[in-house]
C-alpha positions as CSV (number, residue, x, y, z in Angstrom):
1,X,-22.4,-179.7,-14.1
2,X,-24.3,-176.7,-15.5
3,X,-26.4,-178.7,-18.0
4,X,-28.8,-180.2,-15.4
5,X,-29.3,-176.8,-13.8
6,X,-30.1,-175.2,-17.2
7,X,-32.6,-178.0,-18.0
8,X,-34.3,-177.4,-14.6
9,X,-34.6,-173.7,-15.3
10,X,-36.0,-174.4,-18.7
11,X,-38.6,-176.8,-17.3
12,X,-39.6,-174.3,-14.6
13,X,-40.0,-171.5,-17.2
14,X,-42.2,-173.7,-19.3
15,X,-44.5,-174.2,-16.3
16,X,-44.7,-170.5,-15.7
17,X,-42.5,-170.6,-12.6
18,X,-39.7,-168.3,-13.9
19,X,-39.8,-165.1,-15.9
20,X,-37.0,-162.9,-17.0
21,X,-38.7,-159.6,-16.6
22,X,-41.6,-158.1,-14.7
23,X,-44.8,-159.3,-16.4
24,X,-47.1,-156.8,-18.2
25,X,-50.5,-156.5,-16.7
26,X,-53.8,-155.6,-18.5
27,X,-57.0,-155.3,-16.4
28,X,-60.2,-155.3,-18.4
29,X,-63.1,-154.1,-16.2
30,X,-66.5,-154.3,-18.0
31,X,-69.3,-152.1,-16.8
32,X,-72.6,-153.5,-15.4
33,X,-72.1,-157.0,-16.8
34,X,-73.9,-159.9,-15.2
35,X,-72.1,-163.0,-14.1
36,X,-74.0,-165.0,-16.8
37,X,-73.5,-162.7,-19.7
38,X,-70.5,-164.3,-21.5
39,X,-70.5,-167.3,-23.7
40,X,-67.6,-168.9,-21.7
41,X,-69.9,-168.7,-18.6
42,X,-72.7,-170.6,-20.3
43,X,-74.7,-167.9,-22.0
44,X,-76.1,-169.2,-25.3
45,X,-77.8,-165.9,-26.3
46,X,-74.6,-163.9,-26.8
47,X,-71.6,-164.3,-29.0
48,X,-68.4,-163.2,-27.3
49,X,-65.7,-165.1,-29.2
50,X,-62.8,-162.8,-28.2
51,X,-63.3,-163.2,-24.5
52,X,-64.3,-166.8,-24.8
53,X,-61.0,-167.6,-26.6
54,X,-59.1,-165.8,-23.9
55,X,-60.9,-168.0,-21.3
56,X,-60.1,-171.1,-23.2
57,X,-56.4,-170.2,-23.1
58,X,-56.6,-169.1,-19.5
59,X,-58.3,-169.8,-16.2
60,X,-61.9,-169.0,-15.2
61,X,-63.1,-168.5,-11.6
62,X,-66.6,-169.5,-10.5
63,X,-66.6,-167.7,-7.1
64,X,-65.2,-164.2,-7.6
65,X,-66.7,-161.2,-5.9
66,X,-66.5,-157.5,-6.6
67,X,-66.3,-155.4,-3.4
68,X,-69.4,-153.3,-4.1
69,X,-72.6,-153.8,-6.1
70,X,-72.3,-150.4,-7.7
71,X,-69.7,-148.7,-9.9
72,X,-67.7,-146.0,-8.0
73,X,-67.0,-148.0,-4.9
74,X,-66.2,-151.1,-6.9
75,X,-63.6,-149.1,-8.9
76,X,-62.2,-147.6,-5.7
77,X,-61.5,-151.1,-4.4
78,X,-59.7,-152.0,-7.5
79,X,-57.7,-148.8,-7.5
80,X,-56.7,-148.7,-3.9
81,X,-56.8,-152.3,-2.7
82,X,-59.0,-151.1,0.2
83,X,-62.7,-151.5,1.0
84,X,-64.3,-148.5,-0.5
85,X,-66.2,-147.9,2.7
86,X,-62.9,-146.8,4.3
87,X,-62.8,-144.0,1.9
88,X,-66.4,-143.0,2.2
89,X,-67.2,-143.9,-1.4
90,X,-70.4,-145.9,-0.9
91,X,-72.3,-145.4,-4.1
92,X,-71.8,-143.9,-7.6
93,X,-70.3,-140.4,-7.6
94,X,-72.8,-137.9,-9.0
95,X,-73.2,-134.2,-8.9
96,X,-72.0,-132.1,-6.0
97,X,-75.3,-131.8,-4.1
98,X,-76.1,-135.5,-4.4
99,X,-72.7,-136.5,-3.2
100,X,-73.0,-134.3,-0.1
101,X,-76.5,-135.5,0.6
102,X,-75.2,-139.1,0.7
103,X,-72.2,-138.2,2.9
104,X,-69.6,-138.9,0.3
105,X,-66.6,-137.0,-0.9
106,X,-66.6,-135.4,-4.4
107,X,-63.7,-137.6,-5.5
108,X,-61.3,-140.2,-4.4
109,X,-58.6,-138.7,-2.1
110,X,-55.5,-138.4,-4.3
111,X,-53.3,-138.8,-1.2
112,X,-54.5,-142.4,-0.9
113,X,-51.9,-144.9,-2.2
114,X,-53.0,-146.8,-5.3
115,X,-52.0,-150.0,-7.0
116,X,-50.8,-147.8,-9.9
117,X,-48.5,-146.0,-7.5
118,X,-47.0,-149.3,-6.3
119,X,-46.4,-150.7,-9.8
120,X,-45.1,-147.3,-11.1
121,X,-42.5,-147.4,-8.3
122,X,-41.6,-150.9,-9.4
123,X,-40.7,-149.6,-12.8
124,X,-44.0,-149.9,-14.7
125,X,-45.4,-147.6,-17.3
126,X,-49.0,-147.1,-16.1
127,X,-52.0,-146.1,-18.2
128,X,-55.8,-145.9,-17.7
129,X,-58.1,-146.1,-20.7
130,X,-61.8,-146.0,-20.1
131,X,-64.3,-145.1,-17.4
132,X,-63.0,-143.7,-14.2
133,X,-66.0,-142.5,-12.1
134,X,-64.0,-141.6,-9.0
135,X,-64.2,-137.9,-9.5
136,X,-64.7,-135.4,-12.3
137,X,-68.3,-136.0,-13.4
138,X,-71.4,-133.9,-13.7
139,X,-70.7,-130.5,-12.1
140,X,-67.5,-131.6,-10.3
141,X,-64.9,-129.9,-12.5
142,X,-62.0,-129.4,-10.0
143,X,-61.4,-133.1,-9.2
144,X,-57.9,-134.4,-9.6
145,X,-56.8,-135.7,-13.0
146,X,-56.5,-139.4,-13.4
147,X,-52.7,-138.9,-13.8
148,X,-52.6,-137.7,-10.2
149,X,-53.4,-141.3,-9.0
150,X,-50.2,-143.0,-10.3
151,X,-51.0,-143.2,-14.0
152,X,-48.7,-141.8,-16.7
153,X,-51.4,-141.5,-19.3
154,X,-55.1,-141.6,-19.4
155,X,-58.1,-141.4,-21.7
156,X,-61.5,-141.5,-20.1
157,X,-65.3,-140.8,-20.7
158,X,-67.7,-138.3,-19.2
159,X,-67.1,-139.6,-15.6
160,X,-63.5,-138.4,-15.3
161,X,-61.2,-135.5,-16.3
162,X,-58.3,-135.2,-18.8
163,X,-58.5,-136.3,-22.4
164,X,-61.8,-138.0,-23.0
165,X,-64.1,-139.6,-25.6
166,X,-67.7,-138.6,-25.3
167,X,-70.5,-140.6,-26.9
168,X,-73.0,-139.7,-29.6
169,X,-76.2,-141.6,-29.3
170,X,-76.9,-142.6,-32.9
171,X,-80.1,-144.5,-33.6
172,X,-79.0,-144.8,-37.3
173,X,-82.5,-143.8,-38.3
174,X,-81.7,-140.6,-40.2
175,X,-82.0,-138.4,-37.1
176,X,-79.1,-136.3,-35.8
177,X,-77.1,-138.2,-33.1
178,X,-77.5,-136.8,-29.6
179,X,-74.5,-135.8,-27.5
180,X,-74.5,-137.6,-24.2
181,X,-72.0,-136.0,-21.8
182,X,-73.9,-135.2,-18.6
183,X,-72.1,-131.9,-18.4
184,X,-68.6,-133.2,-19.1
185,X,-68.2,-131.2,-22.2
186,X,-68.5,-128.0,-20.1
187,X,-65.7,-128.9,-17.6
188,X,-62.7,-128.5,-19.8
189,X,-59.3,-129.8,-18.6
190,X,-58.6,-132.1,-21.5
191,X,-59.2,-132.7,-25.2
192,X,-62.6,-134.0,-26.2
193,X,-63.4,-136.3,-29.0
194,X,-67.0,-137.2,-30.0
195,X,-67.7,-140.7,-31.3
196,X,-70.8,-142.9,-31.9
197,X,-71.6,-144.8,-28.7
198,X,-70.8,-148.1,-30.3
199,X,-67.2,-147.0,-31.2
200,X,-66.1,-145.6,-27.8
201,X,-64.7,-148.9,-26.6
202,X,-62.6,-149.1,-29.7
203,X,-61.1,-145.7,-29.0
204,X,-60.0,-146.9,-25.5
205,X,-58.5,-150.0,-27.1
206,X,-56.6,-147.8,-29.6
207,X,-55.3,-145.8,-26.6
208,X,-54.1,-149.0,-24.9
209,X,-52.4,-150.2,-28.1
210,X,-50.5,-147.0,-28.5
211,X,-49.5,-147.1,-24.8
212,X,-48.1,-150.6,-25.3
213,X,-45.9,-149.2,-28.1
214,X,-44.9,-146.3,-25.9
215,X,-44.0,-148.7,-23.0
216,X,-41.9,-151.0,-25.3
217,X,-40.0,-148.0,-26.6
218,X,-39.2,-147.1,-23.0
219,X,-38.3,-150.7,-22.3
220,X,-40.7,-150.8,-19.4
221,X,-43.3,-153.3,-18.4
222,X,-46.8,-151.9,-18.7
223,X,-49.8,-151.8,-16.4
224,X,-53.0,-150.9,-18.3
225,X,-56.5,-150.4,-17.1
226,X,-58.9,-151.0,-20.0
227,X,-62.3,-150.0,-18.4
228,X,-64.9,-149.6,-21.1
229,X,-68.3,-148.0,-20.2
230,X,-69.9,-150.9,-22.1
231,X,-72.2,-152.6,-21.2
232,X,-73.8,-149.8,-19.1
233,X,-76.9,-148.2,-20.4
234,X,-77.9,-146.4,-22.6
235,X,-77.7,-149.2,-25.1
236,X,-76.8,-148.0,-28.6
237,X,-75.4,-150.9,-30.6
238,X,-73.7,-150.6,-34.0
239,X,-75.8,-149.9,-37.1
240,X,-76.2,-153.5,-38.1
241,X,-78.0,-154.2,-34.8
242,X,-79.7,-150.8,-34.4
243,X,-83.2,-152.0,-35.2
244,X,-83.3,-154.2,-32.1
245,X,-86.1,-153.0,-29.7
246,X,-86.0,-155.2,-26.6
247,X,-83.8,-153.9,-23.8
248,X,-82.2,-157.4,-23.3
249,X,-81.4,-157.8,-27.0
250,X,-79.9,-154.3,-27.3
251,X,-77.8,-155.0,-24.2
252,X,-76.5,-158.3,-25.7
253,X,-75.8,-156.5,-29.0
254,X,-73.7,-153.9,-27.2
255,X,-71.8,-156.8,-25.4
256,X,-71.1,-158.3,-28.8
257,X,-69.8,-155.0,-30.2
258,X,-67.6,-154.5,-27.2
259,X,-66.2,-158.0,-27.5
260,X,-65.3,-157.5,-31.1
261,X,-63.4,-154.3,-30.3
262,X,-61.4,-156.1,-27.7
263,X,-60.0,-158.4,-30.4
264,X,-57.3,-155.9,-31.6
265,X,-55.8,-155.7,-28.1
266,X,-56.0,-159.4,-27.4
267,X,-54.4,-160.3,-30.8
268,X,-51.7,-157.7,-30.3
269,X,-50.6,-159.4,-27.1
270,X,-51.2,-163.0,-28.3
271,X,-49.3,-162.6,-31.6
272,X,-46.2,-161.0,-30.1
273,X,-44.1,-163.8,-28.7
274,X,-42.5,-161.6,-26.0
275,X,-45.9,-160.2,-24.9
276,X,-47.6,-163.6,-25.1
277,X,-45.1,-165.2,-22.7
278,X,-44.9,-162.3,-20.2
279,X,-48.3,-160.7,-20.0
280,X,-51.3,-161.3,-17.7
281,X,-54.8,-160.2,-18.8
282,X,-57.6,-160.1,-16.3
283,X,-61.2,-159.7,-17.4
284,X,-64.1,-159.1,-15.0
285,X,-66.9,-156.6,-14.3
286,X,-67.5,-153.9,-11.7
287,X,-70.9,-155.0,-10.4
288,X,-74.0,-157.0,-11.1
289,X,-76.3,-156.2,-14.1
290,X,-79.0,-153.7,-14.6
291,X,-82.4,-155.4,-14.1
292,X,-84.0,-156.3,-17.4
293,X,-80.7,-156.0,-19.3
294,X,-77.9,-158.3,-18.0
295,X,-78.3,-161.6,-16.3
296,X,-77.0,-163.0,-13.1
297,X,-78.9,-166.3,-13.3
298,X,-79.2,-168.5,-11.4
299,X,-78.3,-166.1,-8.6
300,X,-80.5,-163.8,-6.6
301,X,-80.2,-160.1,-6.9
302,X,-78.7,-157.5,-9.3
303,X,-76.8,-154.2,-9.4
304,X,-77.1,-152.3,-6.1
305,X,-77.9,-155.4,-4.0
306,X,-75.8,-157.6,-1.7
307,X,-77.2,-160.9,-2.8
308,X,-74.9,-163.0,-5.0
309,X,-76.3,-161.5,-8.3
310,X,-75.2,-158.0,-7.3
311,X,-71.6,-158.9,-6.4
312,X,-70.6,-162.3,-7.9
313,X,-68.9,-161.7,-11.3
314,X,-66.9,-163.6,-13.9
315,X,-63.1,-163.6,-13.5
316,X,-60.9,-164.7,-16.3
317,X,-57.1,-164.8,-16.0
318,X,-55.0,-165.2,-19.2
319,X,-51.2,-165.7,-18.7
320,X,-50.0,-168.6,-20.9
321,X,-46.3,-168.0,-20.1
322,X,-46.8,-167.4,-16.4
323,X,-49.5,-169.9,-15.2
324,X,-49.4,-173.6,-14.5
325,X,-50.0,-175.3,-17.8
326,X,-52.4,-177.8,-16.3
327,X,-54.7,-174.9,-15.3
328,X,-55.1,-173.6,-18.8
329,X,-58.6,-174.0,-20.2
330,X,-60.1,-175.0,-16.8
331,X,-62.4,-173.4,-14.3
332,X,-61.5,-173.0,-10.6
333,X,-64.7,-173.8,-8.7
334,X,-63.3,-174.1,-5.2
335,X,-61.5,-170.8,-4.5
336,X,-63.4,-167.7,-3.5
337,X,-61.8,-164.3,-3.7
338,X,-62.6,-160.6,-4.1
339,X,-61.4,-157.5,-6.1
340,X,-59.1,-156.3,-3.3
341,X,-57.4,-159.8,-3.3
342,X,-56.8,-159.6,-7.0
343,X,-55.4,-156.1,-6.7
344,X,-53.1,-157.1,-3.8
345,X,-52.0,-160.1,-5.9
346,X,-51.0,-158.0,-8.8
347,X,-48.5,-156.2,-6.6
348,X,-46.8,-159.6,-5.9
349,X,-46.9,-160.6,-9.6
350,X,-45.4,-157.2,-10.5
351,X,-42.7,-157.3,-7.8
352,X,-44.1,-154.1,-6.2
353,X,-43.6,-153.1,-2.6
354,X,-46.6,-152.7,-0.3
355,X,-47.4,-149.2,1.0
356,X,-45.5,-148.1,4.1
357,X,-48.7,-146.7,5.6
358,X,-52.4,-147.4,5.3
359,X,-54.4,-150.5,5.0
360,X,-54.7,-153.1,2.2
361,X,-57.8,-155.3,2.7
362,X,-56.8,-157.9,0.1
363,X,-54.8,-161.1,0.6
364,X,-52.1,-162.3,-1.7
365,X,-53.6,-165.0,-3.9
366,X,-51.2,-164.6,-6.8
367,X,-50.5,-168.4,-6.9
368,X,-54.2,-169.1,-7.2
369,X,-54.6,-166.5,-10.0
370,X,-51.9,-168.3,-11.9
371,X,-53.4,-171.7,-11.4
372,X,-50.5,-173.0,-9.2
373,X,-52.7,-173.3,-6.1
374,X,-56.5,-173.3,-5.3
375,X,-56.5,-171.2,-2.2
376,X,-59.4,-168.9,-1.0
377,X,-59.4,-165.7,1.0
378,X,-58.8,-166.7,4.6
379,X,-60.4,-163.7,6.4
380,X,-64.0,-162.6,6.1
381,X,-65.1,-160.2,3.3
382,X,-67.6,-157.4,4.0
383,X,-69.9,-155.4,1.9
384,X,-72.0,-152.2,2.3
385,X,-75.2,-151.5,0.4
386,X,-75.2,-148.2,-1.5
387,X,-77.2,-145.9,0.9
388,X,-79.3,-144.5,-2.0
389,X,-80.6,-148.0,-2.9
390,X,-82.6,-148.9,0.2
391,X,-85.3,-150.8,-1.6
392,X,-89.1,-150.6,-1.1
393,X,-90.3,-149.6,2.4
394,X,-92.2,-152.9,2.7
395,X,-89.2,-155.0,1.6
396,X,-86.0,-153.1,2.5
397,X,-82.7,-154.4,1.1
398,X,-80.0,-155.6,3.6
399,X,-77.5,-153.0,4.6
400,X,-74.5,-155.2,5.2
401,X,-73.2,-158.6,4.0
402,X,-70.3,-160.7,5.2
403,X,-68.8,-163.9,3.8
404,X,-66.6,-166.2,5.9
405,X,-65.7,-169.5,4.4
406,X,-68.9,-171.1,3.0
407,X,-71.2,-168.9,5.2
408,X,-72.8,-165.6,4.1
409,X,-74.9,-163.4,6.3
410,X,-76.9,-160.3,5.3
411,X,-78.2,-157.9,7.9
412,X,-79.6,-154.4,8.6
413,X,-77.4,-151.8,10.3
414,X,-79.3,-152.5,13.6
415,X,-78.8,-156.3,13.4
416,X,-82.4,-157.0,12.3
417,X,-83.5,-158.9,9.3
418,X,-80.8,-161.6,9.4
419,X,-80.4,-163.9,6.4
420,X,-77.8,-166.7,6.6
421,X,-76.9,-169.0,3.7
422,X,-74.6,-171.9,3.3
423,X,-73.2,-171.1,-0.1
424,X,-71.7,-174.6,-0.6
425,X,-75.3,-176.0,-0.4
426,X,-77.3,-173.0,-1.5
427,X,-75.4,-170.5,-3.7
428,X,-78.7,-169.1,-5.0
429,X,-79.6,-168.0,-1.5
430,X,-83.1,-169.6,-1.3
431,X,-82.9,-171.2,2.2
432,X,-82.3,-168.9,5.2
433,X,-80.7,-171.2,7.8
434,X,-80.5,-168.6,10.7
435,X,-82.8,-170.7,12.9
436,X,-80.7,-173.8,12.5
437,X,-77.4,-172.0,13.0
438,X,-78.0,-169.3,15.6
439,X,-74.4,-169.2,16.9
440,X,-73.0,-168.7,13.4
441,X,-75.5,-166.0,12.6
442,X,-74.8,-164.2,15.9
443,X,-71.0,-164.3,15.4
444,X,-71.2,-163.0,11.8
445,X,-73.7,-160.4,12.7
446,X,-71.5,-159.1,15.4
447,X,-68.4,-159.2,13.1
448,X,-70.2,-157.2,10.4
449,X,-71.7,-154.6,12.6
450,X,-68.5,-154.2,14.6
451,X,-66.6,-153.6,11.4
452,X,-69.3,-151.2,10.2
453,X,-69.1,-149.2,13.4
454,X,-65.3,-149.1,13.4
455,X,-65.1,-147.9,9.8
456,X,-67.8,-145.3,10.0
457,X,-67.8,-144.3,13.6
458,X,-71.4,-143.3,13.4
459,X,-71.0,-141.1,10.3
460,X,-72.6,-143.4,7.8
461,X,-75.9,-142.1,6.3
462,X,-78.8,-143.9,7.8
463,X,-81.6,-145.6,6.0
464,X,-84.0,-143.0,4.6
465,X,-87.2,-142.6,6.7
């Protein structure tokens, strides 16, 4: 009588429905990469074979959104599972005076529950390797260490505290490389290692590889953030490509260097049968591209803006032993989801409990991530423009955006300047259909402004005069 049951369990395991242990999780968050800057997303200018192979063995998403068009708030959403506006992190954290001027804290509140906290409580070893940018940059030297946010180990760059790798800007032209630390080398609180800019990602990968060994020795599943500061400017590619002059070409060269350095981590997981069958790797980017460097074509907008090009990003999920086999090598074009949804879903995948207090803004779409369903976020998603990126006075940028189903509305804080788009018919946001859909526009405007007023209670910095 037991044989049919064993056969059923075997078949379920082969389809990724059963796993004997909590799966390992690796989150790769690229910096300032456009949604059209990977070969697997149709870019013919760049060679990214490591990420492309991962995509061919996994599942790509065509309608994934980061929760902010700029770095620190985007990273806050990934870290906490909350809209960053709830935590007053609205733009990139800078020096003390600039943070105060923009009405922001100096660092992410360490009392806020994090995804790492949840997974650590579920038995995971937790490590962060790469850019942090949620406190501990410029002249802010007393910020909490990364290990105070639920991580067992960390290695970061000049926008975080603890052990860090700082870049040397080497033009490979015979001149002395320049140190680029923006004051981090004066803050202490961790060991500092200087490396040529094009090798920094490799140091983070080395840290992640050592942490995998450490986790296996402890017989624990691992949760790893691999958050390189590539492909953020300044663009200093490896020596073989150092003679490139055009900004776009240097950016793509940095992307290729980054991709090559990822290979050691991807191969380590792929070539270990246990890790191969029980690890999920997620690859995406924190926000849209820097103008003139990355590309968000065919979408409108870029970094710092709420049009699609500023917030729509690639999302690749690799989990051969966990996902529906029929989804492998395909692209999900129907589901739309955001960073906080993926963060929330990782808690389900890792068997972690939700926080007893506080708010998680994400929805559990774990079955969609693993290719077992094709569901979308059910509730509306909302975005706030960084207050220090208002745009030109004669063409100000929208302050708020909301997506509900196939509708997306952009508006100013006072309800003026409405832009309404049907993303099913017009994903490039070329045809404003407010006039043809006044009821939809009014409803979404009221929803966005109501949420804005509730979250900020009048304390949000207003548009500069």
